[in-house]
C-alpha positions as CSV (number, residue, x, y, z in Angstrom):
1,M,-0.1,0.0,0.0
2,I,1.2,3.5,-0.9
3,S,1.9,5.7,2.0
4,L,0.6,9.3,2.3
5,K,4.0,10.6,2.0
6,Q,4.6,8.6,-1.2
7,Q,1.1,9.7,-2.8
8,F,2.1,13.4,-1.9
9,R,5.4,13.1,-3.7
10,L,3.8,11.4,-6.9
11,I,1.4,14.2,-7.2
12,M,4.1,16.9,-6.9
13,L,6.3,15.2,-9.5
14,G,3.3,15.0,-11.8
15,I,2.7,18.5,-11.4
16,V,6.3,19.5,-12.2
17,T,6.3,17.3,-15.2
18,I,3.2,18.7,-16.7
19,A,4.7,22.3,-16.0
20,M,7.8,21.3,-17.8
21,V,5.9,20.0,-20.9
22,M,3.8,23.1,-21.1
23,A,6.6,25.3,-20.6
24,G,8.5,23.7,-23.3
25,L,5.8,24.1,-25.7
26,L,5.1,27.7,-24.8
27,F,8.8,28.4,-25.3
28,L,8.9,26.7,-28.7
29,G,6.0,28.7,-29.9
30,E,7.3,31.8,-28.4
31,V,10.6,31.4,-30.0
32,L,8.9,30.9,-33.6
33,N,6.8,34.0,-32.9
34,V,9.9,36.2,-31.7
35,T,11.8,34.9,-34.8
36,D,8.9,35.9,-37.2
37,L,9.1,39.3,-35.5
38,V,12.8,39.6,-35.8
39,V,12.8,38.7,-39.4
40,K,10.2,41.1,-40.4
41,S,11.9,43.8,-38.4
42,Y,15.1,43.1,-39.9
43,A,13.6,43.0,-43.4
44,R,12.2,46.3,-42.9
45,L,15.4,47.8,-41.5
46,Y,17.6,46.2,-44.2
47,N,15.2,47.5,-47.0
48,N,15.1,50.8,-45.6
49,E,19.0,51.1,-45.3
50,I,19.4,50.0,-48.9
51,V,16.7,52.6,-50.1
52,G,18.2,55.2,-47.9
53,E,21.7,54.8,-49.3
54,I,20.2,55.1,-52.7
55,D,18.1,58.2,-52.0
56,T,21.1,59.8,-50.4
57,Y,23.1,59.0,-53.4
58,I,20.3,60.6,-55.7
59,N,19.7,63.7,-53.5
60,R,23.4,64.6,-53.6
61,E,23.2,64.8,-57.4
62,I,19.9,66.6,-57.4
63,G,21.4,69.3,-55.1
64,L,24.5,69.6,-57.5
65,A,22.2,69.8,-60.6
66,Q,20.2,72.6,-58.9
67,K,23.6,74.5,-58.3
68,L,24.4,73.9,-61.8
69,S,21.3,75.4,-63.0
70,N,21.8,78.6,-61.1
71,T,25.3,79.3,-62.4
72,F,25.5,82.4,-64.7
73,A,27.6,80.6,-67.3
74,I,25.0,78.0,-67.8
75,Q,22.3,80.5,-68.0
76,G,24.0,82.5,-70.5
77,F,24.7,79.5,-72.8
78,L,21.1,78.4,-72.7
79,K,20.0,82.0,-73.6
80,N,22.5,82.3,-76.6
81,S,24.0,78.9,-77.4
82,Q,25.4,80.5,-80.6
83,S,27.8,82.7,-78.7
84,A,31.4,81.4,-78.5
85,E,32.0,83.5,-75.2
86,A,28.9,81.9,-73.6
87,E,30.0,78.4,-74.8
88,E,33.5,79.0,-73.3
89,A,32.2,80.2,-69.9
90,A,29.6,77.2,-69.9
91,L,32.5,74.7,-70.7
92,V,34.4,75.9,-67.6
93,S,31.3,75.4,-65.3
94,V,30.4,72.0,-66.9
95,N,34.0,70.6,-66.4
96,E,34.0,71.9,-62.8
97,F,30.7,70.1,-62.2
98,N,31.6,67.1,-64.0
99,Q,34.6,66.5,-61.5
100,I,32.1,66.2,-58.6
101,F,29.1,64.5,-60.2
102,Y,29.2,60.6,-59.6
103,N,29.3,59.6,-63.2
104,N,31.1,62.7,-64.6
105,N,28.5,63.8,-67.2
106,T,26.2,66.7,-67.8
107,F,23.5,67.4,-70.4
108,M,21.9,70.6,-71.5
109,V,18.9,71.7,-73.6
110,P,18.4,75.4,-74.7
111,M,15.0,76.0,-75.0
112,A,15.4,78.2,-78.0
113,T,16.9,75.5,-80.2
114,Q,16.0,72.2,-78.2
115,D,19.3,70.9,-79.1
116,F,20.6,67.9,-76.8
117,Y,24.2,68.5,-75.6
118,Y,25.7,65.6,-73.8
119,L,29.1,66.4,-72.1
120,N,31.0,63.4,-70.5
121,G,34.0,63.9,-68.8
122,Q,36.3,67.0,-69.5
123,V,35.1,68.6,-72.8
124,S,36.5,71.2,-74.7
125,E,33.8,72.2,-77.1
126,M,29.8,72.0,-77.2
127,I,28.6,69.2,-79.7
128,A,24.9,68.7,-80.0
129,E,23.9,64.9,-79.9
130,G,20.5,65.7,-81.6
131,H,17.5,67.6,-81.8
132,L,14.4,66.9,-79.5
133,E,11.3,66.3,-81.1
134,A,7.9,66.8,-79.7
135,D,6.2,63.9,-81.6
136,M,9.0,61.4,-80.5
137,D,8.0,59.4,-77.6
138,Q,11.5,59.0,-76.2
139,D,11.6,62.7,-76.1
140,A,8.6,63.0,-74.1
141,W,10.5,63.7,-70.9
142,Y,11.8,67.0,-71.9
143,F,8.3,68.4,-73.1
144,D,6.7,66.9,-70.0
145,L,8.9,68.7,-67.6
146,L,8.2,72.0,-69.5
147,A,4.5,71.6,-69.4
148,S,4.7,70.6,-65.5
149,D,4.9,72.8,-62.5
150,D,7.9,70.7,-61.1
151,D,11.3,72.4,-60.9
152,Y,13.1,69.0,-61.6
153,R,11.9,65.2,-62.4
154,L,13.7,62.1,-62.3
155,K,13.4,59.5,-65.0
156,I,15.0,56.1,-65.4
157,D,15.1,55.5,-69.2
158,K,17.2,54.8,-72.2
159,D,18.4,58.0,-74.2
160,R,17.7,57.6,-77.8
161,F,20.8,59.4,-78.9
162,L,23.2,57.6,-76.6
163,G,21.5,54.2,-76.2
164,T,22.3,54.0,-72.4
165,L,20.1,53.3,-69.4
166,G,20.3,55.5,-66.6
167,L,18.6,57.7,-64.1
168,W,18.4,61.2,-65.6
169,I,18.0,64.2,-63.3
170,N,16.4,66.9,-65.3
171,M,16.4,70.4,-63.9
172,K,14.5,73.5,-65.2
173,V,16.6,76.7,-65.6
174,Y,15.2,80.0,-65.2
175,D,16.6,83.6,-65.9
176,Q,14.7,86.2,-63.9
177,G,11.6,84.0,-63.7
178,Q,11.7,83.0,-67.3
179,L,12.2,79.4,-68.4
180,I,15.2,79.2,-70.7
181,G,16.2,75.6,-70.8
182,V,16.8,72.3,-69.0
183,V,20.1,70.8,-67.6
184,G,20.9,67.8,-65.4
185,T,23.1,64.7,-65.3
186,Q,22.8,60.9,-65.8
187,L,23.5,58.3,-63.1
188,S,24.3,54.8,-64.2
189,M,21.7,52.8,-62.8
190,E,23.7,49.7,-62.9
191,A,26.6,51.3,-61.1
192,L,24.5,52.9,-58.6
193,I,22.5,49.9,-57.7
194,D,25.1,47.2,-58.1
195,N,27.4,49.0,-55.8
196,I,24.8,49.4,-52.9
197,L,23.5,45.9,-53.5
198,I,26.8,44.2,-53.3
199,A,27.7,46.2,-50.0
200,Y,24.5,44.9,-48.4
201,E,24.6,41.4,-49.8
202,Q,24.2,38.6,-47.3
203,T,23.3,35.0,-47.1
204,G,19.7,34.1,-47.1
205,V,18.7,37.5,-48.5
206,K,18.0,38.2,-52.1
207,T,17.4,41.9,-53.3
208,L,15.9,42.9,-56.7
209,V,15.3,46.2,-58.4
210,V,12.0,46.5,-60.2
211,N,10.9,49.1,-62.7
212,E,7.7,50.9,-62.8
213,S,6.2,48.0,-65.2
214,G,7.3,45.2,-62.8
215,G,10.3,44.3,-64.8
216,I,13.3,43.2,-62.8
217,E,16.2,45.5,-63.7
218,L,18.9,44.1,-61.4
219,G,19.3,40.7,-59.5
220,S,17.3,37.4,-60.1
221,F,16.8,34.0,-58.6
222,D,19.6,32.4,-60.3
223,E,21.0,30.4,-57.5
224,N,19.8,26.7,-57.1
225,R,17.8,26.5,-53.8
226,G,16.9,22.8,-54.5
227,D,13.4,23.4,-56.1
228,E,14.5,22.7,-59.7
229,E,14.7,19.5,-61.6
230,P,18.0,19.0,-63.5
231,G,17.8,21.0,-66.7
232,E,15.1,23.1,-65.4
233,S,15.4,26.8,-66.2
234,Q,16.3,28.8,-63.1
235,A,14.2,32.0,-64.4
236,P,11.5,32.4,-66.7
237,Q,12.2,34.3,-70.1
238,H,9.8,36.5,-72.2
239,Q,9.8,37.5,-75.6
240,Q,11.4,41.0,-76.5
241,D,12.3,43.3,-79.3
242,Q,15.8,43.1,-80.5
243,E,16.2,46.8,-79.8
244,D,14.8,46.5,-76.2
245,E,17.5,45.6,-73.7
246,H,15.3,46.0,-70.7
247,P,15.0,42.9,-68.2
248,T,13.2,39.9,-69.6
249,E,12.2,38.9,-66.0
250,L,8.9,40.0,-64.2
251,I,8.3,40.2,-60.5
252,T,5.2,38.2,-60.9
253,D,7.1,35.2,-62.6
254,Y,8.1,34.7,-59.0
255,L,5.4,36.0,-57.0
256,P,2.1,35.7,-59.1
257,D,0.0,37.4,-56.4
258,F,2.2,40.6,-56.6
259,D,0.1,43.5,-57.3
260,L,2.3,46.3,-58.7
261,T,-0.7,48.6,-59.0
262,A,-1.5,48.2,-55.2
263,V,2.1,48.8,-54.4
264,Q,2.1,52.0,-56.4
265,T,-1.0,53.3,-54.7
266,Y,0.2,52.3,-51.2
267,F,3.4,54.5,-51.6
268,E,1.7,57.4,-53.7
269,T,-1.6,58.0,-51.7
270,E,0.0,58.1,-48.4
271,D,3.1,59.4,-46.9
272,K,4.8,56.1,-46.4
273,G,8.4,56.6,-44.9
274,D,9.0,52.9,-44.4
275,S,9.1,49.6,-46.2
276,C,6.1,47.4,-46.7
277,V,6.7,44.0,-45.3
278,F,4.5,41.0,-46.1
279,D,4.6,37.2,-46.1
280,I,5.5,35.0,-49.1
281,N,6.2,31.4,-49.9
282,Y,8.7,31.0,-52.8
283,K,11.8,28.8,-52.9
284,G,12.3,28.9,-49.2
285,F,11.8,32.7,-48.9
286,E,9.0,33.4,-46.2
287,V,9.3,37.3,-45.9
288,S,9.6,40.2,-48.4
289,A,10.0,43.8,-48.0
290,I,9.5,46.5,-50.7
291,A,10.0,50.3,-50.8
292,P,10.2,53.0,-53.7
293,I,13.5,54.5,-55.0
294,L,13.1,58.4,-54.6
295,D,10.7,59.8,-57.2
296,S,11.9,57.3,-59.8
297,G,8.9,55.0,-60.2
298,W,11.5,52.0,-59.4
299,Y,11.3,49.7,-56.3
300,V,13.8,47.7,-54.2
301,V,12.3,44.2,-53.3
302,S,14.1,42.0,-50.8
303,F,13.5,38.4,-50.1
304,Y,14.3,36.9,-46.6
305,D,14.9,33.2,-45.7
306,T,14.0,32.7,-41.9
307,H,16.0,29.6,-41.7
308,N,19.0,31.8,-42.0
309,F,18.2,33.5,-38.8
310,L,17.2,30.5,-36.7
311,S,17.3,27.0,-38.1
312,S,15.5,24.1,-36.8
313,N,18.5,22.6,-35.2
314,D,18.9,25.9,-33.2
315,I,15.2,25.9,-32.0
316,L,15.8,22.0,-31.0
317,N,19.0,23.1,-29.3
318,Y,17.2,25.7,-27.2
319,V,14.2,23.6,-26.3
320,L,16.7,20.8,-25.2
321,L,18.7,23.4,-23.1
322,I,15.4,24.7,-21.3
323,L,14.2,21.2,-20.8
324,G,17.6,20.3,-19.2
325,I,17.5,23.3,-17.0
326,M,13.9,22.6,-16.1
327,A,14.9,19.1,-15.3
328,A,17.6,20.2,-13.1
329,L,15.4,22.6,-11.2
330,A,12.7,19.9,-11.1
331,L,15.0,17.8,-9.2
332,V,16.2,20.5,-6.9
333,I,12.6,21.5,-6.2
334,N,11.8,17.7,-5.3
335,L,14.6,17.9,-2.9
336,V,13.2,21.1,-1.2
337,I,9.7,19.8,-1.1
338,E,10.9,16.4,0.5
339,K,12.8,18.3,3.3
340,M,10.5,21.5,3.8
341,L,7.0,20.4,2.7
342,I,6.3,16.6,2.3
343,S,7.6,15.5,5.4
344,P,6.0,18.0,8.0
345,F,2.8,18.2,5.9
346,S,2.0,14.5,5.7
347,K,2.1,14.6,9.5
348,I,-0.3,17.5,9.6
349,M,-2.7,15.9,7.0
350,A,-2.5,12.5,9.2
351,S,-3.4,14.2,12.5
352,T,-5.1,17.8,13.1
353,V,-5.1,21.1,11.4
354,L,-2.9,23.9,13.1
355,K,-4.8,26.4,15.1
356,E,-5.3,29.6,13.2
357,G,-5.0,32.7,15.4
358,Q,-3.7,36.1,15.6
359,R,-0.1,37.1,15.5
360,E,0.5,36.5,19.2
361,A,-1.5,33.1,19.3
362,E,0.8,29.9,19.5
363,I,0.6,27.4,16.7
364,Y,-1.4,24.5,17.9
365,G,0.8,21.6,19.3
366,L,3.8,23.9,19.8
367,H,4.6,22.4,23.4
368,R,3.8,18.7,22.6
369,N,6.7,16.3,22.4
370,D,5.6,14.2,19.7
371,E,5.8,14.6,16.0
372,F,3.3,17.3,15.9
373,G,4.9,19.4,18.4
374,E,8.2,19.0,16.3
375,L,6.3,20.2,13.1
376,A,4.8,23.3,15.0
377,R,8.1,24.2,16.3
378,S,9.7,23.8,12.8
379,I,7.0,26.1,11.2
380,D,7.2,28.5,14.1
381,K,11.0,28.9,13.5
382,M,10.6,29.2,9.9
383,S,8.1,32.1,10.3
384,R,10.3,33.8,12.7
385,Q,13.4,33.7,10.2
386,L,11.0,35.1,7.4
387,V,10.0,37.9,9.4
388,E,13.7,38.7,10.6
389,S,15.3,38.3,7.1
390,I,12.6,39.5,4.7
391,P,13.9,42.7,2.9
392,V,10.7,44.5,3.5
393,G,9.9,46.7,6.7
394,L,7.3,45.2,8.9
395,F,5.9,47.3,11.8
396,I,2.8,47.2,14.3
397,I,1.1,50.2,15.8
398,N,-1.5,49.5,18.5
399,Q,-5.0,50.9,19.1
400,Q,-3.7,53.7,21.0
401,Q,-1.5,55.0,17.8
402,E,1.7,53.8,19.7
403,F,4.6,52.1,17.9
404,Q,5.0,48.6,19.0
405,Y,7.4,46.5,16.8
406,G,9.5,46.8,13.7
407,N,11.5,43.9,12.2
408,P,15.3,44.3,11.6
409,Y,15.0,45.4,8.1
410,F,12.5,48.2,9.4
411,L,14.9,49.3,11.8
412,K,17.9,49.2,9.5
413,L,16.2,51.7,7.1
414,F,15.9,54.1,9.7
415,K,19.5,53.3,11.2
416,C,18.0,52.7,14.6
417,P,19.1,50.2,17.0
418,S,15.8,49.0,18.5
419,S,12.0,49.3,18.3
420,E,12.0,50.7,21.8
421,V,14.4,53.5,20.6
422,F,12.2,54.0,17.4
423,R,9.0,54.4,19.9
424,Q,10.7,57.0,22.0
425,I,11.7,59.0,19.0
426,L,8.3,59.1,17.6
427,E,7.0,60.1,21.1
428,E,9.6,63.0,21.6
429,N,10.7,64.1,18.2
430,P,8.7,62.7,15.3
431,A,9.9,65.6,13.0
432,K,13.2,63.6,12.9
433,I,11.3,60.8,10.9
434,F,8.4,62.6,9.3
435,G,10.1,66.2,8.8
436,S,7.4,67.8,11.2
437,R,5.0,66.7,14.0
438,G,2.2,68.0,12.0
439,V,3.1,65.5,9.0
440,Y,3.2,62.8,11.6
441,Q,-0.3,63.6,13.1
442,A,-1.8,63.9,9.6
443,F,-0.2,60.4,8.9
444,L,-1.9,58.8,12.0
445,D,-5.3,60.7,11.1
446,R,-5.3,59.2,7.7
447,M,-4.6,55.7,9.2
448,I,-7.3,56.0,11.9
449,K,-9.7,57.4,9.3
450,K,-9.2,54.7,6.9
451,S,-11.5,51.8,8.0
452,S,-9.4,48.9,6.4
453,Y,-6.5,49.7,4.3
454,L,-4.2,52.5,3.5
455,T,-1.3,53.0,1.0
456,V,0.7,56.0,0.7
457,E,4.0,57.4,-0.6
458,M,6.1,59.7,1.7
459,E,9.5,60.9,2.1
460,L,11.0,59.8,5.5
461,G,14.4,60.5,7.5
462,D,16.6,58.1,9.4
463,L,18.3,58.9,12.6
464,Q,21.7,60.0,11.0
465,G,19.9,62.7,9.0
466,G,19.5,60.8,5.7
467,R,16.3,61.0,3.6
468,F,14.6,58.2,1.4
469,W,11.2,57.6,-0.1
470,A,9.1,54.9,1.0
471,E,5.7,53.2,0.1
472,V,3.8,52.5,3.4
473,Q,0.9,50.1,3.3
474,I,-1.1,49.6,6.5
475,A,-4.0,47.2,7.4
476,K,-6.4,47.4,10.1
477,T,-6.4,43.8,11.9
478,W,-8.7,42.9,14.6
479,K,-7.4,40.7,17.5
480,N,-10.9,40.1,19.1
481,H,-14.3,41.8,19.1
482,F,-13.1,44.6,21.1
483,D,-9.4,45.0,20.3
484,Y,-7.3,45.8,17.1
485,E,-3.9,46.9,15.7
486,F,-2.3,48.1,12.6
487,E,0.0,46.2,10.7
488,G,2.1,47.7,8.4
489,I,4.5,47.2,5.3
490,L,7.2,49.6,4.5
491,I,9.1,49.3,1.1
492,N,12.1,51.5,0.3
493,I,11.2,53.1,-3.3
494,T,14.0,55.7,-3.5
495,D,15.3,54.2,-6.6
496,K,11.9,54.0,-8.2
497,K,11.4,57.6,-7.4
498,K,14.8,58.4,-9.0
499,E,13.8,56.6,-12.2
500,E,10.4,58.3,-12.2
501,N,12.1,61.8,-12.0
502,R,14.5,60.6,-14.8
503,L,11.7,59.7,-17.2
504,I,9.9,62.8,-16.2
505,E,13.1,64.8,-17.1
506,E,13.5,62.8,-20.4
507,A,9.9,63.3,-21.5
508,S,10.5,67.1,-20.9
509,R,13.6,67.3,-23.3
510,D,13.9,67.3,-27.1
511,A,15.9,64.4,-28.0
512,L,17.9,66.3,-30.7
513,T,18.8,69.6,-29.2
514,G,18.5,68.8,-25.4
515,L,16.2,71.7,-24.9
516,Y,13.0,71.5,-23.1
517,N,10.0,70.6,-25.3
518,R,6.5,72.0,-25.8
519,A,5.0,69.9,-23.1
520,Y,7.5,71.2,-20.6
521,F,6.8,74.8,-21.8
522,N,2.9,74.3,-21.1
523,R,3.6,73.4,-17.6
524,V,6.2,76.1,-17.0
525,V,4.2,78.9,-18.7
526,E,1.3,78.2,-16.5
527,K,3.5,78.8,-13.2
528,A,5.0,81.8,-14.9
529,I,1.5,83.5,-15.5
530,E,0.5,82.7,-11.9
531,H,3.6,84.2,-10.6
532,A,3.1,87.4,-12.8
533,D,-0.5,87.7,-11.8
534,R,0.4,87.4,-8.1
535,Y,3.3,89.8,-8.0
536,R,2.3,92.1,-10.9
537,S,5.6,91.3,-12.8
538,D,6.5,91.5,-16.3
539,L,6.3,88.2,-18.5
540,S,7.7,88.3,-22.1
541,L,7.8,85.7,-24.8
542,V,10.2,85.5,-27.8
543,I,9.5,83.0,-30.9
544,F,11.8,82.7,-33.6
545,D,12.1,80.5,-36.6
546,L,15.2,79.7,-38.7
547,D,14.9,81.1,-42.3
548,H,14.8,78.8,-45.4
549,F,15.4,75.7,-43.1
550,K,13.8,73.6,-45.9
551,V,16.5,74.4,-48.5
552,I,19.1,73.4,-46.0
553,N,17.7,69.8,-45.5
554,D,16.9,69.6,-49.2
555,T,20.4,70.7,-50.4
556,F,22.7,69.4,-47.5
557,G,20.5,66.7,-46.0
558,H,18.9,66.2,-42.8
559,Q,22.1,65.4,-40.7
560,T,23.2,68.9,-41.8
561,G,19.9,70.3,-40.8
562,D,19.9,68.5,-37.5
563,D,23.4,69.9,-36.6
564,V,22.1,73.5,-37.6
565,L,19.3,72.9,-35.1
566,I,21.9,71.9,-32.4
567,Q,24.2,74.9,-32.9
568,T,21.1,77.2,-32.9
569,A,20.0,75.8,-29.5
570,K,23.8,76.3,-28.2
571,I,24.0,79.8,-29.5
572,A,20.4,80.9,-28.0
573,G,21.1,79.2,-24.9
574,D,24.5,80.9,-24.2
575,L,22.8,84.3,-24.4
576,L,20.1,83.6,-21.8
577,R,19.7,83.9,-18.0
578,Q,19.3,80.9,-15.9
579,S,15.8,82.1,-15.0
580,D,14.7,82.1,-18.8
581,T,13.3,78.8,-20.5
582,L,14.4,78.1,-24.0
583,V,12.3,75.3,-25.9
584,R,12.3,73.8,-29.1
585,W,8.6,74.7,-29.9
586,G,8.7,72.3,-33.1
587,G,10.7,71.8,-36.4
588,E,12.9,74.8,-36.8
589,E,11.0,77.0,-34.3
590,F,12.2,78.0,-30.8
591,A,10.7,79.9,-28.0
592,V,12.2,81.8,-25.0
593,L,10.0,82.5,-22.0
594,M,11.3,85.4,-19.9
595,P,10.0,86.0,-16.4
596,D,10.4,89.6,-14.8
597,T,11.5,90.9,-18.2
598,S,10.3,94.1,-19.8
599,L,9.4,94.3,-23.6
600,E,12.6,96.4,-24.1
601,A,14.9,93.8,-22.4
602,A,13.2,91.0,-24.3
603,V,13.7,92.9,-27.7
604,A,17.4,93.3,-26.7
605,V,17.9,89.7,-26.1
606,A,16.1,88.7,-29.3
607,E,18.5,91.1,-31.2
608,R,21.5,89.6,-29.7
609,I,20.4,85.9,-30.6
610,R,19.6,87.2,-34.1
611,L,23.0,88.9,-34.5
612,A,24.8,85.7,-32.9
613,L,23.1,83.4,-35.4
614,K,23.7,85.6,-38.4
615,T,27.5,86.0,-37.5
616,Y,28.0,82.2,-36.9
617,V,28.8,80.4,-40.1
618,H,28.0,76.7,-40.1
619,P,30.7,74.4,-41.8
620,A,28.3,72.9,-44.1
621,A,25.3,75.0,-44.4
622,G,27.0,78.5,-44.2
623,Q,25.2,81.5,-42.8
624,V,21.8,80.9,-41.3
625,T,19.5,83.6,-40.2
626,A,16.2,83.6,-38.2
627,S,13.1,85.9,-37.7
628,F,11.7,86.8,-34.3
629,G,8.4,87.9,-32.8
630,V,8.5,89.5,-29.4
631,S,5.7,90.6,-27.0
632,I,4.9,91.2,-23.4
633,R,2.0,89.8,-21.6
634,C,-0.9,92.3,-20.7
635,R,-2.3,92.1,-17.1
636,H,-4.5,89.1,-16.5
637,E,-4.3,88.2,-20.4
638,E,-5.1,84.7,-21.3
639,L,-2.2,82.4,-22.7
640,L,-3.9,82.0,-26.3
641,S,-4.1,85.8,-26.7
642,F,-0.6,86.3,-25.4
643,F,0.9,83.7,-27.6
644,T,-1.2,84.6,-30.8
645,R,0.2,88.2,-30.7
646,V,3.7,86.9,-30.4
647,D,3.1,84.6,-33.4
648,Q,1.5,87.4,-35.4
649,A,4.9,89.5,-34.7
650,L,6.8,86.5,-36.0
651,Y,4.5,86.2,-39.2
652,E,5.3,90.0,-39.8
653,A,9.0,89.4,-39.5
654,K,8.9,86.6,-42.1
655,E,6.7,88.6,-44.3
656,S,8.9,91.7,-44.1
657,G,12.0,89.8,-45.5
658,R,13.2,87.8,-42.6
659,D,16.2,88.2,-40.5
660,Q,14.7,90.8,-38.1
661,V,12.8,91.2,-34.8
662,C,9.2,92.5,-35.0
663,V,7.4,93.6,-31.8
664,R,3.7,93.6,-31.0
665,D,2.9,95.2,-27.5
666,C,-0.7,95.3,-25.6
667,E,-1.8,97.9,-28.2
668,F,-2.2,94.9,-30.6
669,L,-4.6,93.2,-28.2
670,D,-7.7,93.9,-30.3
671,D,-6.3,92.9,-33.7
């Protein structure tokens, strides 16, 4: 017959075994889910990086083409292509720009003659490659650009004069507002894409470049992934004209459900700044990501094999490792249960239930000399050790609001030698712990008022003058029908408070410039208005906005734009008082809140900032200016009215030519 002790052991082992199996299955499922999320996140990041590299490459050439279009020599040639002097000056500019263009080539089309000049490398004379015709489909790019409102367009096409496929940057050229021609450069798509794709090439990842018609321009599924029969073609081929050298493969040959029209709509109708990721099932590839190349109509499509991220062997190894760890834990748990639970509780179940009582009540059978007494004494000892060693402060206050007991951890927090000393301090000088006698009395009043349970966070002090934050939880416990006491738990939450304050500080800062953000400003301005109304003091506000900041981003890139914002914050911050609040209002706009500052003083500060910004020359962007709006708050004026007046002053500065300070005093309140 199986004993009660053995039955208990079998039950516990069964529970542990079931828990191990369930944990293993849950872990396996979680590994697969996490793997899928990791692959999709990596796919999006990988595709974004490739497209970002290509876009950066193209944006640089667009900026250079724009500078080329603004040179006087090029404008002079486009107005008078028959002039030898104009041609000589234009050749100097072309050769200078050909040294910095990626593919060292330039083209020009004077509007007056519509002759196409293609200048590759260092050239010594202008030679027209041909004449553009309005009825030629291959020349439609030129006439479409002239008829559009765009300053430039990108077109990936084969030129009919040169017979080369490339990305053409076609830029309009104006002279005093009059359109006089088109200039630009040609990028070799094969060199552009191949260099970037090779740099990002990885095992288990296949990247294609697809044109606006779904044709695969670069890359193909030419590697044998084990799906084809011997002699079977690795990629489908299509009929094509002899003169057409465009790709013969279509993306739909590999993904029949691929809807190029839906993809184009997805990226055109909404502002999508991220790759689109979706599930597939083709030749072991399980995830795909797609994103457009800047204004070109072409797309980068990447395919990913999840087995290269986490193979079945890896999953099996992880599962076996976890099961091994769990088996070892099960053995340890079994030994602990055997020693601490099975033996004493089998005796309890075979005899009587321990008497349940209050804290002072003795465990039933504590003074017996049989096995029940041994069990009672063992449990009593364990409970005492728990109370003495637990890293939580435990305390008791009696019905008369007198401190009775604190466990060792509680006394350690207050650097107090004993419960008696702590009780004496609370009776004679509670301010040493609570900061003041009033705070201590308020705490006792709340404890009495609460009928059952109280939780409060408060700052307390120890006997050596230190301060710490604690969470105090107090429960009212009845000892009998007439007598009760308060049992409490005290947890040191100083680190938690520090982390909360750190998070609040981070949430109040702009990640780029380190300045306070708009949310922080909204909190500060309320207090500043309250202070100004109470003490009848001045409160001034300055809002300034960098001039032509979009041009900086478009020409030099967002990294340069970000550095301009950082330097602006530093320059302005160095000119302000500690009591002033400088915030990044949003984008390239900043605000300065200045308490106890007259309108004249605020205007002077704004002027100093304006001159400092204008004097500073950024290494990449050059001189950057700003426009300023300044006003002072009228007595008891609402924030919205105050802010609107400053914003109107800023608008006036912008409309009046920028790089200036405009002021709106209270006389504009009714405008």
